[in-house]
C-alpha positions as CSV (number, residue, x, y, z in Angstrom):
1,M,126.7,39.5,70.8
2,T,123.2,38.5,69.8
3,S,121.7,40.6,72.6
4,I,123.5,43.7,71.4
5,R,122.4,43.1,67.9
6,S,118.8,42.7,69.1
7,V,118.9,46.0,71.0
8,V,120.5,47.9,68.1
9,L,117.9,46.4,65.7
10,L,115.0,47.3,68.0
11,S,116.4,50.8,68.5
12,T,116.8,51.3,64.8
13,I,113.2,50.1,64.1
14,L,111.7,52.3,66.7
15,T,113.8,55.3,65.6
16,L,112.6,54.8,62.0
17,A,109.1,54.5,63.2
18,G,109.3,57.9,64.8
19,C,106.3,59.2,63.0
20,A,104.3,56.0,63.7
21,F,101.1,56.7,65.6
22,G,100.4,55.3,69.1
23,P,97.0,55.2,70.8
24,T,94.6,58.0,70.1
25,D,92.3,59.9,72.4
26,A,88.8,59.8,71.2
27,I,87.4,63.1,69.9
28,Q,83.7,63.2,70.4
29,D,82.0,63.8,67.1
30,G,80.3,67.1,66.9
31,G,82.1,68.4,70.0
32,S,83.6,71.8,70.2
33,T,85.3,74.2,72.5
34,S,86.6,77.7,72.3
35,I,90.2,78.8,73.0
36,N,90.9,82.6,73.0
37,G,87.9,83.2,70.7
38,I,88.8,80.4,68.2
39,D,86.3,77.5,67.8
40,I,88.1,74.2,68.2
41,L,85.9,71.7,66.3
42,S,86.0,67.9,66.2
43,T,84.1,67.7,62.9
44,A,83.5,70.1,60.0
45,P,80.9,72.7,60.7
46,A,77.5,72.7,58.9
47,R,78.0,76.2,57.6
48,P,80.2,77.1,54.6
49,Y,83.9,77.6,55.3
50,Q,87.3,77.9,53.5
51,V,90.4,76.1,54.6
52,I,93.3,78.6,55.2
53,S,96.0,76.1,56.1
54,V,96.9,73.0,58.0
55,V,99.0,73.1,61.2
56,S,100.5,70.5,63.6
57,H,102.1,70.8,67.0
58,E,103.9,68.1,68.9
59,G,104.2,68.4,72.7
60,P,106.9,67.4,75.1
61,D,107.9,63.8,75.7
62,D,105.6,61.8,78.0
63,S,103.0,64.6,78.2
64,A,99.5,63.2,78.9
65,S,97.5,66.2,77.7
66,Y,96.7,67.8,74.3
67,T,95.8,71.1,75.8
68,D,99.0,72.9,75.1
69,E,99.1,71.8,71.5
70,E,95.5,72.9,70.9
71,T,96.3,76.3,72.5
72,L,99.1,76.7,70.0
73,I,96.8,75.8,67.2
74,A,94.3,78.5,68.4
75,E,97.2,81.0,68.4
76,D,98.1,79.9,64.8
77,A,94.5,80.4,63.9
78,Q,94.4,83.9,65.4
79,K,97.6,84.9,63.5
80,A,96.2,83.5,60.2
81,G,92.9,85.3,60.6
82,A,91.0,82.1,61.0
83,D,87.7,81.7,62.8
84,A,88.1,78.1,63.8
85,A,90.2,75.0,63.7
86,I,89.0,71.5,62.7
87,I,91.0,68.9,64.6
88,L,92.2,66.3,62.1
89,Y,93.8,64.0,64.7
90,R,95.1,63.9,68.2
91,V,97.6,61.1,68.7
92,K,100.6,59.9,70.7
93,T,103.7,59.5,68.4
94,V,107.0,57.9,69.1
95,S,109.3,60.9,69.5
96,R,112.4,59.0,70.2
97,T,113.8,55.8,71.8
98,N,115.2,55.5,75.3
99,L,118.7,54.2,74.6
100,A,119.0,52.9,78.1
101,N,116.1,50.4,77.8
102,G,115.0,50.5,74.2
103,Q,111.5,51.7,75.1
104,P,109.7,54.2,72.9
105,I,109.1,57.7,74.3
106,M,105.7,59.1,73.3
107,A,104.7,62.7,72.7
108,P,101.2,64.1,72.0
109,K,100.6,65.5,68.5
110,V,97.7,67.5,67.2
111,S,97.0,68.5,63.6
112,A,94.2,70.8,62.4
113,Q,92.8,72.7,59.5
114,L,92.5,76.4,60.1
115,I,89.3,77.7,58.6
116,K,87.5,81.0,57.8
117,Y,83.7,81.0,57.9
118,Q,82.0,82.3,54.8
């Protein structure tokens, strides 16, 4: 009975911690890339800009890459008329708990500010 309670308690804690962050991938300061003509920046640009909005995308469970999420952010930026996206964070989040073994299942999540250069 105690074992079942422990599993239920652990599952509940991990489920409630669904938005908790796991290990992060380092974003090199000052680094940038371009996706479909949208600058993807790791830090704020030196030139003046205006923030249009903030967007986030979470990938599929157990994905090891942030590429798809950053591509979706670039698409959001194009639709919003933005020139660039400043990555706020790239993390692995607990998306759910495996009920068979109680282990957390991680998914990549990326959040960014969409900006317009002035």
